[in-house]
N, C-alpha and C positions, 0 to 999 in steps of 0.2 A: 769128262769136269775135270781138270787137269790138278792134281795134285797139288800146285800154291792154292787151288780153290778149295780143295777140299781143307786143305790145313788152316784156309783164314776160315773156312763153316765153324770147323771144329774145336779155335779158337773161340771165338764169339759165341758157344753155345757155353763153355767152358767157361768165360766174361759173366754172362749169364745168370748162371747157376750164381758165380758168388755176387753178383749187384743183389739178388735176390735177397742170399743170407746177409748181404750189408741191408736192402732195403727191411728185412725182416726186425735185427736189430738195432735201428733208428725209429725203428716204428714201435716197438718193446721197451727202448731207451727213454724216445717221445713221452711215455705213458707213463713210465714209474717217475717223472722228470713231474708230470703234474700230478702222481701222487704226490709226490715229495710237497712241491708247493702247496699241496692243498694240507699238509699234515701241519706244516709248518705256521701258514698264518693260523690253523686254530690254538700248537704251542701260544705262539704271538696273543692272541687272547687269554687262555689259559692265564697266562704270566702277567700278563697286566690287569685281568683279574683280580687274582693273588693275592698282586703287591695295593693294589684298589684294597681291595676287601680285606687286608694287611691293617693300614694305614686309617680305614673307617672302626676295626674292633679294638685300635689305641686308645681312637677318640673317643668309643665307649666307656675304654677303660679308665680314662682322665676323669668321663661325667658320673663314675661312679664312688670316685674319691672321695673320702669325707677327709676335711668341709669340704665341700662343693667351692672350686674355684675357676669362675668364670673368665677367668682370660684365660687358663688354662684350655677348658675347656676351648673357649674360639678359638685358638694354636691349634690346638692339638683335629680342630672340624673344616682347617684354612685346608690345611696338606690336599685332604683327597678331592678339595672344588678346588685347589689350584690346580691337581694334576689333570683333576679332569676339565679344567676352561686350559693347560698349558697346550700351547697351539705347534707346541715344533716335537711333540710327543712326537714319533707315529702310531696315532691310536687304532686301534682293530678293534673295538669294543663299539656295539650299533649306536650309533649316532642316538637314537632313540630312548635307550635304558641310561645315555652318558646324560641325559636329559634332564632324565626324570631321577639320576641319582646327585642330578645338581642343584636339581629343585625341594630334595628328603633331607640332603644337607645343611641347605640352606633355610629351611623350615627347623631344624633344629639349630640353627646359629643364630635367630631371631629369637628366636625362644632365649638361648643362651642369654641374646645381650639387654634381650626387651619387659625379661624375669624379673625384678630387681631382687630377689636369696633366688637361685635359682633350685638350694635344695626344698625349695617348696613347690615349686613341677616341675622334679628331676624326670618324671616323663615326659610332659611336654618335650623333652630334650632327647630324651632315649628312644622313645616310639620311629619316630623320622630312624633315628641310627639304627636299630633292631630294624624297620622294613630296610634300606638300604642294605641293612648284612642280610638280611634274607634274599634280595632281587638278583643281586651280586653272589649268593652257593648257588639260587637257583639257575645263574648265567653258568659259572662253574662246570657242574652238575650233563649245563645241557652240551657245553662243551668236549668239557668228558666223553659224553654218549658219540655225537660226533668224529671224534679224537679214536671213540671204538672202531666205530663205520670205518671209516677211510680206511684205517689198521690191514681191516680182516680183507679190504675192498684194492690194497694195495700187491697182500698177500696173493689173491687170487690170483690180480696179475702177475705176477712177477711167475707164480708158477705156470701164466698158461705164457706167460715171453720165454722162461727156461724151453719148455716144451715143443713155442716154436721155433725155439733158433736151434736148437738139437733137435727136431727134423727135416729142418731146412737144410742145416750141417750134412744131418746125416745120408740125404738128398742130393745135397751137391756132391762130398764125396763117392757117392756112388751113381751120380753120373761124368762124375771127372775118370772113375773106374772103367768107367761103358766108354768114355770115350777118346781114354788113351790106349785103351785095346781099338778101338775101335782107327786110331790112326797107325795103332804097333802092326796091323794086319795092313790099313791103305796103303803103307809104305816099305811093308815088309813084300808082302807076293809081289807085288812087278819086279823086284828087286832079286827072287831067288828063280 
């Protein structure tokens, strides 16, 4: 085998080692990116749930005020209903949950509009509002649990990637040292 062929072969081995390290790094980054995307989706859902919960709780506060003001109740209920209906916002809430919340808030809105004196039948306004709040609180709890699971999975994946990169990099360095010595000896022996 000629010296040029040996040098080419040894250089190819070093390039392959670098490609293995790069492949491991890209694989690890891809997994971390998937974990990040999953977490961001859950955080968007959590943020949207909290914003909607805040608006519904404001509507409940308005309904509980004395004297009862049907127009104020109606306006305070329309805000979260419009938020649920607004197609321009990137909604991350489940479609079934959005529809259920919409139905409950519309029920409260209808009760606020149809009862001559809402103070006489305030429970018909508050019951669907409370139900919507409970549903959202449950959604927030579920989302928080999913975020915690994603964080644990991401941490385990990150540790796995660090070990993989460390081992492949150490293997590549060791291989480079071996190939370098092999190449040195292959060149220096014939010259001596």
